[in-house]
C-alpha positions in Angstrom: 85.8 45.1 100.9 88.8 43.4 99.5 92.3 45.0 99.4 92.2 45.8 95.7 88.9 47.7 96.1 90.2 49.6 99.1 93.3 50.6 97.1 91.2 51.8 94.2 89.0 53.8 96.5 91.9 55.5 98.2 93.5 56.2 94.9 90.3 57.7 93.5 89.8 59.9 96.6 93.4 61.1 96.5 93.1 61.9 92.7 89.8 63.7 93.2 91.2 65.7 96.1 94.2 66.7 94.1 92.0 67.9 91.2 89.8 69.8 93.6 92.8 71.5 95.1 94.0 72.6 91.7 90.5 74.0 91.0 90.5 75.8 94.4 93.9 77.4 93.6 92.8 78.5 90.2 89.5 80.0 91.4 91.1 81.6 94.4 93.8 83.1 92.4 91.3 84.6 89.9 89.2 86.1 92.8 92.5 87.5 94.3 93.3 89.1 90.9 89.9 90.8 90.9 90.3 91.9 94.5 93.8 93.3 93.7 92.5 95.3 90.7 89.8 96.8 92.8 92.2 97.5 95.7 94.6 99.3 93.5 91.8 101.3 91.9 90.5 102.4 95.3 94.0 103.2 96.5 94.6 105.4 93.5 91.4 107.3 94.0 92.1 107.9 97.7 95.7 108.8 97.3 96.5 111.9 99.4 100.0 113.3 99.0 99.6 115.2 102.2 99.4 112.0 104.2 102.7 111.2 106.0 104.1 108.0 104.8 105.1 105.4 107.4 108.8 104.9 107.8 110.2 101.5 106.9 113.4 99.8 108.1 114.8 97.1 105.8 116.7 94.5 107.8 119.3 92.4 106.1 120.9 89.6 108.1 124.2 88.5 106.6 126.7 85.7 107.2 129.5 85.3 104.6 127.6 87.2 101.9 130.5 89.0 100.2 129.5 87.8 96.8 125.9 89.2 96.9 125.6 91.9 99.6 126.4 94.8 97.2 123.8 93.6 94.7 121.2 93.4 97.5 122.0 96.9 98.9 122.0 98.4 95.4 118.5 97.0 94.8 117.2 98.4 98.1 118.6 101.9 97.5 117.0 102.0 94.0 113.6 102.0 95.7 110.9 104.3 94.6 109.9 104.7 98.3 111.8 107.4 100.0 110.9 107.0 103.7 113.1 104.1 104.6 116.5 103.1 106.0 118.5 99.9 105.7 120.3 98.0 108.3 122.7 95.0 107.8 123.4 92.7 110.7 126.7 91.0 109.9 126.6 87.8 111.9 130.2 86.9 112.5 131.1 86.6 108.8 134.5 85.1 108.2 134.8 86.4 104.6 135.0 90.0 103.3 131.4 91.0 104.2 132.5 93.4 106.9 135.1 95.2 104.8 132.7 95.4 101.9 130.0 97.0 104.1 132.5 99.6 105.4 133.5 100.5 101.8 129.9 100.6 100.6 128.9 103.0 103.3 132.0 105.2 102.6 131.2 105.2 98.8 127.5 106.1 99.5 127.5 108.6 102.4 124.0 109.8 101.3 122.4 106.4 101.9 120.7 105.9 105.2 122.5 102.7 105.9 123.7 101.2 109.2 125.5 97.9 109.8 125.8 96.0 113.0 128.8 93.6 113.5 128.4 90.5 115.7 131.5 88.7 116.8 129.7 85.4 117.6 127.6 83.5 115.1 124.2 83.6 116.8 122.0 82.6 113.9 119.6 84.5 111.7 116.7 84.8 114.2 118.9 86.1 117.0 120.7 88.4 114.7 117.4 90.0 113.6 116.2 90.2 117.2 119.3 92.2 118.2 118.5 94.8 115.6 114.7 94.8 116.2 115.1 95.2 120.0 117.8 97.8 120.1 117.8 99.8 116.9 114.6 99.7 114.9 112.2 102.6 115.6 110.2 102.6 112.5 106.5 101.8 112.1 107.1 99.0 109.6 110.0 96.6 109.1 110.9 94.6 106.0 113.2 91.5 106.3 115.4 90.8 103.3 117.8 87.9 102.7 121.2 89.1 101.5 121.1 86.9 98.4 117.9 88.5 97.3 117.1 91.5 95.1 114.2 93.9 95.6 112.0 95.4 92.8 112.3 99.2 92.8 108.6 99.5 93.8 108.5 96.6 96.3 108.7 98.7 99.5 106.1 101.2 98.1 103.7 98.4 97.2 104.2 96.5 100.5 103.4 99.7 102.4 100.1 100.1 100.5 98.6 97.0 102.1 98.9 98.5 105.5 96.2 101.1 104.7 94.0 98.3 105.9 94.3 98.5 109.8 93.7 94.7 110.1 96.7 93.8 108.0 99.8 93.2 110.1 102.0 91.3 107.7 102.6 91.1 104.0 104.3 88.2 102.3 106.2 89.1 99.1 106.1 87.4 95.7 109.5 85.7 95.6 110.8 84.4 92.3 113.9 82.5 91.4 116.7 84.1 89.4 117.1 82.1 86.2 120.4 80.3 85.9 119.4 78.3 82.8 119.9 74.9 84.5 117.4 72.1 85.0 117.5 72.5 88.8 117.0 76.3 88.7 114.1 76.0 86.2 112.5 73.4 88.5 112.7 75.8 91.4 111.4 78.6 89.3 108.3 76.7 88.3 107.9 75.4 91.9 108.0 79.0 93.3 105.7 80.3 90.6 103.1 77.6 91.3 103.5 77.8 95.1 103.2 81.6 95.2 100.1 81.5 93.0 98.4 79.3 95.6 99.1 82.0 98.1 96.6 84.1 96.3 93.9 81.6 97.3 95.1 81.4 100.9 95.2 85.2 101.1 91.7 85.7 99.8 90.3 83.1 102.2 92.4 84.5 105.1 94.1 81.1 105.7 97.8 82.1 105.2 100.2 81.4 108.0 103.5 80.8 106.1 105.6 83.9 105.4 109.1 83.5 104.2 112.1 85.7 105.1 112.5 87.4 101.7 110.9 90.9 101.6 108.3 90.0 104.3 106.9 93.2 105.9 105.4 93.6 109.4 104.0 96.2 111.7 106.7 96.7 114.3 104.3 96.8 117.2 103.0 93.4 116.3 106.5 92.0 116.3 107.0 93.4 119.8 103.7 92.0 120.9 104.6 88.4 120.0 108.1 88.6 121.5 110.2 88.9 118.3 111.6 85.9 116.4 111.9 82.5 118.0 115.4 81.1 118.0 114.6 77.5 118.8 113.4 76.4 115.3 115.1 76.0 112.0 112.6 78.3 110.2 112.4 81.5 112.3 110.4 83.2 109.6 107.5 80.7 109.7 107.7 80.8 113.5 107.1 84.5 113.5 104.2 84.4 111.1 102.6 81.5 113.1 102.9 83.4 116.4 101.2 86.4 114.8 98.4 84.2 113.4 98.0 82.5 116.8 97.0 85.9 118.2 93.8 85.7 116.1 94.0 85.9 112.3 90.7 87.8 112.0 92.1 90.9 113.7 95.7 90.2 112.6 95.6 89.4 109.0 98.6 88.2 107.0 98.1 88.8 103.2 100.1 87.9 100.1 101.3 90.9 98.0 101.6 89.5 94.5 103.0 92.9 93.3 105.7 93.0 96.0 108.4 91.5 93.9 111.7 90.1 95.0 114.1 87.6 93.5 116.4 85.1 95.2 119.1 82.7 94.1 118.3 79.1 93.4 120.0 76.2 95.1 122.8 74.9 92.8 122.9 71.2 93.4 120.8 68.3 94.6 122.7 67.9 97.9 122.2 71.6 98.8 118.5 71.3 97.7 118.0 68.4 100.0 119.5 70.3 103.0 117.3 73.3 102.2 114.1 71.3 102.0 114.9 69.3 105.1 115.4 72.5 107.0 112.2 73.9 105.7 110.2 70.8 106.4 111.7 70.2 109.9 111.0 73.9 110.8 107.5 73.6 109.5 106.8 70.5 111.6 108.4 72.2 114.6 106.0 75.1 114.3 102.9 72.9 113.7 103.8 71.0 116.9 104.2 74.3 118.7 100.8 75.6 117.6 99.0 72.2 117.4 96.1 73.7 119.5 95.1 75.8 116.5 94.4 72.7 114.3 90.6 72.2 114.1 90.0 74.9 116.7 86.5 76.5 116.7 87.1 80.1 117.9 85.7 83.4 116.8 89.3 84.9 116.7 90.2 82.5 113.8 88.9 82.0 110.3 87.5 78.5 109.8 89.6 78.3 106.6 92.7 78.5 108.7 91.8 76.1 111.6 89.5 73.7 109.8 91.1 73.5 106.4 94.6 75.0 106.0 96.4 73.8 109.1 94.9 70.2 109.0 95.8 70.1 105.3 99.4 71.1 106.1 99.7 68.1 108.3 97.9 65.7 105.9 100.1 66.9 103.0 103.3 65.9 105.0 101.9 62.5 105.9 100.7 62.0 102.3 104.3 62.3 101.1 104.8 58.6 102.1 101.8 57.6 100.0 103.4 58.9 96.8 105.5 55.8 96.1 102.4 53.7 96.7 100.4 55.9 94.5 103.0 55.7 91.7 103.2 52.0 92.1 99.4 51.5 92.0 99.1 53.8 88.9 101.7 51.7 87.2 99.8 48.5 88.2 96.5 49.8 86.8 98.3 50.9 83.6 99.7 47.4 83.1 96.5 45.7 84.1 94.4 47.7 81.7 97.1 47.8 79.1 96.2 51.5 78.6 98.2 54.7 79.1 95.0 56.7 79.8 95.7 57.1 83.5 99.3 58.3 82.9 98.2 60.6 80.0 95.4 62.1 82.1 97.7 62.9 85.0 100.3 64.3 82.6 97.8 66.5 80.8 96.2 67.8 84.1 99.5 68.9 85.6 100.9 70.2 82.4 97.8 72.3 81.6 97.8 73.7 85.2 101.5 74.6 84.9 100.9 76.3 81.5 98.0 78.3 82.8 100.0 79.4 85.9 102.9 80.5 83.7 100.7 82.5 81.3 98.6 84.1 84.1 101.7 85.3 86.0 101.4 89.1 85.7 105.1 89.7 86.5 106.7 87.8 83.6 107.4 89.5 80.3 106.1 88.0 77.0 109.5 86.8 76.0 110.2 85.1 79.3 106.8 83.3 79.0 107.9 82.0 75.6 111.2 80.8 77.0 109.7 79.1 80.0 106.9 77.5 77.8 109.6 75.4 76.2 110.0 73.6 79.5 106.3 73.1 80.2 106.0 69.8 78.3 108.7 68.1 80.4 108.2 69.8 83.8 105.7 67.1 84.9 108.6 64.6 84.8 111.1 67.0 86.3 108.7 67.5 89.3 109.5 63.9 90.3 113.0 65.1 91.3 111.4 67.4 93.8 109.0 64.7 95.0 111.8 62.3 95.8 113.7 65.0 97.6 110.6 65.9 99.7 110.1 62.3 100.6 113.7 61.8 101.7 113.6 65.1 103.6 110.4 64.0 105.4 112.0 60.6 106.2 115.0 62.3 107.7 112.6 64.5 109.8 111.0 61.3 111.2 114.3 60.0 112.4 114.2 63.0 114.8 110.5 62.6 115.7 111.3 62.4 119.4 113.0 65.8 119.3 110.0 67.2 117.4 107.5 65.9 119.9 109.5 67.1 122.8 110.0 70.4 120.9 113.7 70.4 121.5 115.3 73.6 120.4 117.3 73.6 117.1 120.8 74.9 116.7 120.8 78.7 116.3 123.9 79.1 114.2 123.7 79.3 110.4 125.8 78.5 107.4 125.1 80.3 104.1 125.2 78.2 100.9 127.5 79.0 98.0 126.3 82.2 96.3 126.4 82.7 92.5 126.3 86.5 92.4 126.0 88.4 89.2 123.8 91.3 88.3 120.0 91.0 88.3 117.6 93.7 87.1 113.9 94.3 87.1 112.7 95.7 83.8 109.2 97.1 82.9 107.2 94.6 80.9 104.6 95.5 78.2 101.8 95.5 80.8 103.5 97.9 83.1 104.5 95.7 85.9 107.9 94.5 87.0 109.4 91.5 85.2 112.7 89.8 85.8 116.0 89.8 84.0 119.5 88.7 84.7 122.7 90.1 83.4 126.0 88.6 84.5 
């Protein structure tokens, strides 16, 4: 087999695999939607007002969040769920966060709100651990980033998943606040597509990545795994992977598409690179930590997790470095054949998938769909920005491969990015679910 044939074979396998994955996400999401409809119907029929609702503590770690902390707290206390309290861990903020929290509590004495002030910047994971170990006594706990906004029914909907005794964690549907910039729109589409794929992972019981925005857990499970790890850059992924490592058949993590939250986009390319490097480095740290799960044949784990999802997580990272070669080979074939069929086919495949994802999102109002549809024809090309950032982030991770292999602990302190602030509201859409809006 000559080199050109080998390249063509690899290119064909990669392309077929990509298309099969898109098909898997589409079918999985559709099955999830059917399951969700049946789940909600069954829940409505079995609703018993005499049943005592589990208490929920909403934990909000904060470091220099004076611009957004009030907006976050306002959204929490607009919740339709009544059996909850909120706790802010102020991790050595040097701005006005502490003073704002004092004033907020004074202005709202009827709110069940506590705040903990730490004098030393210990980092997000350690800050959460201090509250979880010493103060949280509730059955369920929800983690919420200070720059995020909760839907009024988010807590109520998150709690509903725990009627299944096997469910120990619920990942929220986190969307990007629209800032009407190219970068924010890119992140909005990326989140929309990424979170739709979580439907497929949830229905096949292969989810292991839960972010820090509006994630909800059983408190006894958090205690069982020893709380958050503080030696990785992504303490949220570390927690969900530790839980999955206990055996994901008896400790299920599911995606709650109706548990809506919004978060701020990153504002510039440099900050986006830092964010994606942190995410990627943290993901690799956790894959190294739990490498024994990859390919493991054990009755405690679903095959979709150990045989498919975890190996694919590794392959996807490695495949990033094949992207430039793939682009180059696609250009070579285009020039060789003097035909744009390959480029047009790739463009139409991705564009159609993005369009279907947008119009199948049940949490977007009709007018927002129309607005975002304007970007769909060009989003294929905008995605290349994210591809380049991901490649650079992965390359930067590999410069620290020895630290990754040795599993050297990461720095525990944190630095919050620049916040935009402004008022964000959830408004009812025509189909009765929460949609998103922003009002500055």
